[in-house]
C-alpha positions in Angstrom: -146.8 43.8 196.4 -145.4 47.3 195.9 -141.8 46.1 196.4 -142.4 43.4 193.8 -143.6 45.9 191.2 -140.7 48.2 192.0 -138.3 45.3 191.5 -140.0 44.5 188.2 -139.8 48.1 187.0 -136.2 48.2 188.0 -135.4 45.1 185.9 -137.4 46.4 182.9 -135.4 49.7 183.0 -132.0 48.2 183.6 -131.7 49.5 187.2 -131.9 53.1 186.0 -134.9 54.5 187.8 -134.6 57.1 190.6 -137.6 57.9 192.8 -139.3 60.4 190.5 -139.1 58.2 187.4 -140.0 55.1 189.4 -143.1 56.8 190.7 -144.2 57.8 187.2 -143.3 54.3 185.8 -145.5 52.6 188.4 -148.4 54.9 187.4 -148.0 54.6 183.6 -146.8 51.1 183.0 -147.9 49.1 186.1 -151.3 50.8 186.8 -150.3 51.4 190.4 -151.5 54.5 192.2 -149.2 55.2 195.1 -147.6 58.3 196.7 -144.2 59.4 195.8 -143.2 59.4 199.5 -144.1 55.8 199.8 -142.2 54.8 196.7 -139.2 56.7 198.1 -139.4 54.9 201.5 -139.7 51.4 199.9 -136.8 52.1 197.6 -134.6 53.5 200.4 -135.4 50.6 202.8 -134.4 48.1 200.1 -131.3 49.8 198.8 -132.9 50.6 195.3 -131.5 53.6 193.5 -130.5 54.8 190.1 -127.0 54.3 188.7 -124.5 57.1 189.1 -122.0 58.3 186.5 -118.4 57.2 186.3 -115.5 59.5 185.5 -114.3 59.9 181.9 -112.5 62.6 180.0 -111.4 62.3 176.3 -111.9 65.4 174.3 -114.3 65.4 171.3 -114.6 69.1 170.6 -111.6 70.5 168.7 -112.2 74.0 167.2 -110.6 74.9 163.9 -109.5 78.6 164.5 -109.7 79.3 160.8 -113.2 78.0 160.2 -116.3 80.2 160.1 -119.0 79.3 162.7 -122.7 79.8 162.4 -124.5 82.3 164.7 -126.2 80.9 167.8 -129.9 81.0 166.8 -131.3 79.1 169.8 -129.7 81.1 172.6 -130.7 78.4 175.1 -134.4 78.6 174.1 -135.3 75.0 173.6 -139.0 75.5 173.1 -140.3 74.1 169.8 -143.8 73.6 168.4 -143.3 70.7 165.9 -141.1 67.8 164.9 -138.4 68.8 162.4 -138.1 72.4 163.7 -134.7 72.0 165.4 -132.2 69.2 165.3 -129.2 69.0 167.7 -125.9 67.2 167.0 -122.8 66.3 169.0 -120.1 63.6 169.4 -119.1 61.6 172.4 -116.9 58.6 173.1 -117.1 55.1 174.3 -114.5 52.4 175.1 -114.4 49.5 172.5 -111.8 46.7 172.7 -109.6 48.8 174.9 -109.6 51.9 172.6 -111.7 55.0 172.3 -114.5 54.9 169.7 -116.7 57.9 168.9 -120.4 58.2 168.6 -122.1 61.0 166.6 -125.8 61.6 167.2 -128.6 63.8 165.8 -131.5 64.5 168.1 -134.9 66.0 167.3 -135.5 68.7 169.9 -139.3 68.4 169.7 -139.6 64.8 171.0 -136.0 64.2 172.1 -135.8 61.3 169.6 -132.4 60.2 168.5 -133.0 60.1 164.7 -129.5 59.4 163.4 -126.3 58.1 164.8 -123.0 56.6 163.7 -120.1 54.9 165.5 -116.5 55.1 164.3 -112.9 54.8 165.3 -112.2 58.6 164.9 -114.3 61.8 165.6 -114.2 62.9 162.0 -116.4 65.2 159.9 -117.3 62.1 157.8 -118.6 60.4 161.0 -120.8 63.4 161.9 -122.0 63.6 158.3 -123.0 59.9 158.4 -125.2 60.5 161.4 -126.8 63.5 159.8 -127.5 61.6 156.5 -129.2 58.9 158.4 -131.4 61.5 160.2 -132.3 63.1 156.9 -133.2 59.8 155.4 -135.3 58.9 158.4 -137.2 62.2 158.9 -137.0 63.9 155.5 -136.9 67.5 156.9 -138.8 70.4 155.5 -137.4 73.8 154.7 -136.8 75.9 157.7 -135.1 73.2 159.9 -132.4 74.6 162.2 -129.4 72.4 162.9 -127.6 73.2 166.2 -124.2 71.9 167.3 -121.0 73.0 169.0 -118.1 74.6 167.1 -116.1 71.4 166.7 -114.1 71.1 163.5 -116.5 68.3 162.4 -119.4 70.7 162.2 -117.5 73.7 160.7 -115.9 71.5 158.0 -116.6 72.0 154.3 -118.1 68.5 154.1 -120.7 69.1 156.8 -121.5 72.7 155.7 -122.2 71.5 152.2 -124.5 68.8 153.5 -126.5 71.3 155.4 -126.6 73.6 152.3 -127.7 70.8 150.0 -130.7 70.0 152.2 -131.5 73.7 152.9 -130.9 73.3 156.6 -129.9 76.4 158.6 -126.9 76.1 160.8 -126.6 77.3 164.4 -123.7 76.8 166.8 -123.1 77.2 170.5 -120.8 79.8 172.0 -117.3 78.8 172.6 -116.9 76.7 175.8 -120.6 76.9 176.7 -122.2 73.4 176.9 -125.5 74.8 178.2 -126.1 76.1 174.7 -126.7 72.5 173.6 -128.1 71.3 177.0 -130.6 68.7 175.7 -127.9 67.0 173.7 -125.6 67.0 176.7 -128.5 65.5 178.8 -128.9 62.7 176.2 -125.2 61.7 176.3 -125.3 61.8 180.2 -128.2 59.4 180.2 -126.6 57.2 177.6 -123.4 56.9 179.6 -124.8 56.8 183.2 -127.5 54.2 182.3 -125.9 52.1 179.7 -122.3 52.6 178.3 -120.6 52.8 181.7 -122.1 49.5 182.7 -121.3 47.5 179.6 -118.0 46.4 178.0 -117.5 45.9 174.2 -114.9 43.7 172.6 -115.7 44.8 169.0 -117.4 47.5 167.0 -120.1 45.1 166.0 -120.9 44.4 169.6 -120.9 48.1 170.5 -123.2 48.8 167.5 -125.7 46.1 168.5 -125.7 47.4 172.1 -126.2 51.0 171.1 -129.0 50.0 168.7 -130.9 48.4 171.5 -130.5 51.3 173.9 -131.0 54.2 171.5 -133.5 52.9 168.9 -135.4 50.5 171.1 -135.3 51.3 174.9 -134.6 55.0 174.9 -136.9 55.9 172.0 -139.8 53.6 172.8 -139.6 52.7 176.5 -137.7 55.2 178.7 -139.8 58.0 180.1 -138.5 61.6 180.3 -139.4 64.3 182.7 -139.0 66.9 180.0 -141.7 65.1 178.0 -144.2 64.9 180.8 -142.8 61.4 181.8 -143.5 59.9 178.4 -141.2 58.1 176.0 -140.2 60.1 172.9 -142.4 57.8 170.7 -145.4 58.0 173.1 -145.0 61.8 173.4 -144.9 62.2 169.6 -147.9 60.0 169.1 -150.0 61.9 171.7 -149.0 65.3 170.3 -150.0 64.2 166.8 -153.4 62.9 168.1 -154.0 66.2 169.8 -153.5 68.2 166.6 
């Protein structure tokens, strides 16, 4: 019976559950109280394990040496008290129809919810700005919001800086060559690639957009549990926090 539930949880989560998340998933979604050691043993005996990353290497961060960067306001302190306090942004890449395409994402640090994203053929400032505009439209940020990114030319561009200024958003940027300064954003992209992108192929931008919509806006936001959120999904975590206020 336990193996059957593990198999079902595995199917429901696209074969992406390791032992820790499988243990929590059984408790939260399948009302099954069982020890972590037993879950580990059953998974090991039946060859059940989470997917692993594949190699990839296109560069998305290109620094404009003449552009002025914002100070690093976070300094690797990712503790926030409310939604809309800190947003994180970055760009990654995916393979579409044999070519590289680029995905810009804005993440709310409070609940790890992807609140704006855009897919395009080139990693431009316009693409990054499109993702930010969608996030602004969705969350309507209050004064005091900090926006953190790397020092890529997309984020130091005049277009992007003017967008932050228009909405009274305070800019913050990682130090040069230090991905740990934007660690939650890096973690999101790793999850996206390991659990989804690396295991799918896309013959068109429309197909890629539809696939990303499902994973980001449906599965990741409403279904996937996160250890950093107490093994809750971003939506469930946000709901519980609001009820606790």
